[in-house]
N, C-alpha and C positions, 0 to 999 in steps of 0.2 A: 436448468441452467444455473451455473454457479452464482452465489449471492454477490460476489464482487462485481461480476459483469452486470447483473441486474441493477445494483445500486449505482453503478457508473452510467448506465443507460438512462436512468431517471433524471440525470442532470442535463443542463444546457450543454450543447456540444462543445462550446468554447471552454467551459469549465472542465469537461471530460478530457478534452485534448491537453489542457494544462496539467491535470492530475496524472494522466497517462505518461506524459513527458517526465514528470517528477519521479514517478515510480520506475520508469526505464532508466533514468539517470542514477537513482539510488541503487538499482539492481546491478548496474554495470560499474559504477565508480564508488559507491558508498556515500555519495554526496547528498545532503539533505538535512532538514530539521527533523531529527529522529529521536524517539524515546524507546529504548530497548528494555524488554522485560524477559529475563531468562526463564525458561520453562524446562520441563523434563528432557524432551528430545528435540526441541526446537527453540527458537528465539521469537518472542512476540514483539512486533515492531509497530509503533504508531508514528506515521509520517505526517508531518504538518505541511499542507499546501494551501497557503492563504487561510481562508475560513473553513477549509475542509480538512478532515483527518482520514487517513487511510490505515485501516487495521489489516496487518499482514503477518505471516509467519515466515521465518527463514529456517529451512531444514539443512543443517550443515552436512548431513550424511549424503543427501541426494543433490545438494547444491541447487535447491529449488526455493523460489519465493512465491508464496500463494497469497493473493489479495482476497480477504474475506469480506470486507465491507468498506464503503466510502460514506462518510456522514458529515453533516454540517455542524459546526460548533456554534 
């Protein structure tokens, strides 16, 4: 199972719901508290959702956003 799903499932469902909504909103509109780090073939994104951070990559060639990890700060 992908690590993004595993880390999200370990949280309380209300936190998971809020994080999922923020990720969906960012993926569709670009809205959110985001720190972007350019990489070779993708863009690494750290999305802030309250006390949580979502580590993801944006692949401009495939138009795909992959969530790798959700963690608490």
